N, C-alpha and C positions, 0 to 999 in steps of 0.2 A: 895940708898936703897928706894924702893917703898913706898910712904905712901898710905898704906891703908884702913887707918881709916879715917873718913872724917866729920869735925865740920861744920855745916852749919850756914851762916850767915842768920839773920833773915828779913834783908832789901835789898835794892840794893844800899843803900849809901857806896860804898867801894874803886871805883876808883878814879882816880884823882890825888891825892896828894900820892899814894903809891909808896915807892920806886922801882927802876927798877928790874924785877924780870928775869930769865933765859926764862920765857914764854912770856914777851912782845914781839910783832912782830912774834911769830911762832904760834899763836893760830888764827884760822879763823873761819868763820860761811858759811856754805853753804847755800844759802839763795835763796829765791823769792821775795825779795822785789822789784825787777825791773818791776813785775806785779800790784803792788799798787797803789792806787790812790796818787798822789803827797804829801799831807800833811801826810798822814799815811806812806808813804814810808820814808819821810824824819824823820818822828819820831821813826821809826824802827831802822834806821841808827843810830840817834844820841843815841838812847838807846843802840846798842851795842857798839857804841865808847865810851860812858861814862863809859861802863864796862869792858873797857879795852881792846876791840878788835880792829885791826886796818886792817883787811882783811876780804873781803866778796867775796864769789865766787858767780855768777850770769849769769843767762841766757844772752847770745847775739845771738839771734835765727835768722838764715838766713831765715827761714820761714817767718818770720814776717817783717824783714827789707825790703827784697828784692822780694816782691809779685809779681811784674811784672819783668822780665828780664832788667837789666841794671838801674832800677830805684831803689833807696836806700831811705829808711825812717827811719831815725833815733831818732825819737823824743821820742819813750820808753825809748831808751839807753841815750839819751842825758839828760832827766829828772834824770835816776840813776846817771849819772856821775856829774851832779850839785850837786845832795842831796850829794855824797857820797864826793864831794870835799869839800863842805862847813864844814863838820865833819872831814876833814883829813883821810877818810876811803881808803885804797888802795883795788882796784877791779882786782879780779883772772876773766878773760874772759873766760866764757866757750861757744865756738864756736860750737851751733849746730843749728837745722836740717835743712835738705832740703827742700825747698818749691816743690809743686807740679809739676810744670813747668820743675824742674831740675831733680826731680827723675822719672817722670811718674806715680805717684801714687797721686792724688787729692785727696784721703780719708785718708791720714795721711802723717805726716811731718817726720815718725819714718822711712824711708828709705834713703840709700845712693843716692847720684846723681850719673846718668847716666855717667857724664862726671866731675871727680873731680875737673877739671881746674876752673867750676863755684865756687865750694867751696873757691878755692885759690884765687880768685878776691875777695869774699867774706872778707876773713881773711887780706887780703891786705888793703881793703877801711877800715877795723876795725882798724888797727893801724896807718893808716894815720889819721884817724879821733880822735882817742884817745890816741896815742901814744905821746911821748915827741915830743912838739912842732906842734901837730896836729891841725886840722881845728878847731875842738871844741872847744880846748884853745883859738886859735886865736880870733874866735869869740866872747866870753866869757871874756874879760881881766880882768874883776873883782874878777873872781874867782882864788885863788890859785891851780897852776896844780897839781892835783894828777894823772898823767897819767898812763895808761895801762904798764905795765911791763911784763905780764904773760900771755899766752893764751895756754888753755886747748884745743886740738884738738877733738871734739866730745864728748858724754856721752855715758859710757858703751857701745863702739860697740862690745863686747863680747856678748851682750845679744839681744836676736833676737828682743824683745819689744821695742829696741832703734835702730836697724839696722836690717831690716827687706830686705826678709824673715827670713833670717837666717845670723850669724855673719860671717864675710869672712876676715880674716886676711889679705891675699893678698890685696885686695880692699883698707882696713884700709891704708896699707903700701903706696900703691899709692896717697891717699889722703894726709897722712903725708907728704910725699915728695914734693908735690907740694905745700900745704899749708906753709910747713917751708920755702921753697925756697920762695914764695912769700912774708913772712913776713922777713926774713932776707935781701932780696933785698931793703926793704926801711927802716927797722928798725932792724939792726943787734943786737942791743942790748935787743930787747926783748926775754924772754924766751919761746920756744916753748916747750911743753909738751905734749908727747904721753901718752896713755894709756897701763899700765903694768899690768893689773891684770892677775891674774893665768889661770883661767877656762873660759868656753865658756857656754853658757845657750843656747840652740836650742829649737827649737819650739816643738819637739817631746818630750821634758821633759829630754833631755840628760844633764847630768851635768859632769864635771871632765873632759872633752875634753879639752887639753891644747890649750889655747888662746896665751899666751906669748911666750911659746917655738916655736911654730908656726909662730908667727910674727916675733922673731928674726933671723928665717931661711929664712924669705921672701926675705929681702934687707939688709944684713949685714952691706953694707956700709953705709947705711943711719943712723943706729942706732950708729955706731961707729963715725960717723962726727959730725962736730958742728952745723948741722942743728937742732938738737934735743938736748935740754938742760935738760930735766929731764922727770921722769916716774911718773904717776898719779897711785894711787890704792885707791880702796873702801874697807875698812876693815869691813864689817857686821859681825856680829856673832851670830844672833838672841838672843837667850837669855843667851848665854854664857859669862862668864867673859872674859874679855881683859886679866887676867893672867891665863887662862884655858891652861893646859898643856898635858891633857889626849885626848881630841878629835884628830883626824889625822890633821897635822899641815895645810895642804892646806884649812882648813875650820876654823882655829883659827883667833885670831888676830895678832898672830906674823907670819902670813904666809908672810907678809911683808919681812921677811928674805928669803923666797923661791925667791921671786920676786929679790931681790937683789942678790943673789947667780945666777940665771940664766944670768941676764943683765952682771954682771961681768964676769962668763963664757963666753960671748960672745962677749967680748970686749967692752961690750957696756954700761958698769957701768957709771952711771949718778946719781944725787941727786934724792931723790922720795919725792913728796908732797903727803899726805893722803888729797885728795879731798872730800872724804864722810866717815864718820864714825857715826854710833849713835847706840841708842837703843829705842825701841817704848813703849810708855805706853798709856794705857787707850783707846786703838782702839778695844777690844773685838778680838783681833787674839791671836792664839798661841804661837806668838813670842814676846807678852807682857811682860814686868816686871813693877815691880811699879816703882813710882816715886822716891823714894829713892833709889832703886837699879840703877835707870838711872843715878842719880848723882852720884854714887860711881864708877859705870863703866865709865860714861865719864871721871869724874876726873882722875882714875887711867889709864884709856886709853891715856889721854893727859901726863900723868907724863910718861908712857913708850916712848911715840913718841919724847916730847920734851928734856927729861933728857937721857933717855937709849938709846935711838937711835939719839942723837942730831948730830953725826958725817955724819948721811948720810939723816936724813928726815928735808926737809926745813921748811915746814907747815902743820898743820893740820887743819882740816876744819869740825868743827861739824854739824852734819844734824839734824834738819835744822832751819830755821829762818824766819821769814815773819808773815804772818797773817793767825793764824792756824783755821782750821774748826775742827768741833767737832769731827772727826776720826783721826785727825793730831797728831798720839801719838809721833811722833819723835821730836816734835818742843818743843824747850827750853821754851816756852811761851803757857800757856793755851788760850782757846778760850778767856776767858775774859780779856785777856792781863796781868794777873798776871802770875808772874815768876814762871815756877817749880823749884824744888831744884838743878835741873842739871846746871839752868842758874846761881844760885847763886852760885854753885860749881866752874865755870867757872870763874866768877869773882874774887872769893877769890883766885883760884890757879894763875892768873894771876896777882892780886895785892901783894900776900903774897907768893907764891909759897908753900902753905900749901893747 
């Protein structure tokens, strides 16, 4: 039964000695700590881990790692992995975006590569460095390794803002195939995650054009194979409650069930990772909710994904976590670094299942 009422704690001193609940290991944060200065990054990861969260989703940006063809600069990601390992935090590697030399667009990294083989080489190097027994761990023997065990291939390729100039299911399928083959060739145990959201968002404002149905039709053998281990979805609902049942389902929180039905019908039924969801507060937009409503919605959304949909949802990542700016309404932390009620709700849920 869904717990829809929420009693919030007044401090952050809740995790650490609490008994294991069904939420331990199932709740993550979609963060931007990789871009923080080392000391603030370390503090942010420690704060999340002390709150009971043991997974964080972070950018592994091809455009910043390989600015020059064949030359990899992993210093930013090394710092993240070092700090994450020190607190025992697992990292979901979000492998994004193409450098200008690979896409032909020096003005932005939000365009796909002209040749997806370059991206495949990048993700291969990523898992060789940070996967089990990787070069990073061998060169840092004092760390207790927390290797990369899952890689998400691109961020929102169904959106023109992240796959310019327009989303292309066929091109994304080619990228996934080459990247998955490259990863599995060196680390077959790493979970490869492909994007399974329903809809496309095009530059002309068109919404509702099927992304997933087209993607499944492009390369059916790929999706049925062991190259891809899971689907990812982003479950934003603007101001709508995660229990909403009146809006058309493709825009509701439970549209994850439509993803599940589509992939099953295609013979590509695999576990689902909810790699982003959340509600915005205090940014002055029409999609804002109050902090109290954000807390209730996040609580109830996690209850659905972890308890109600436990049989097919692996993990759920709340957006977002990092160093919030004045207009960052999604963040679980305020600009002054104090906790929003939603962060207290997440901590309480992990620790007590209430």
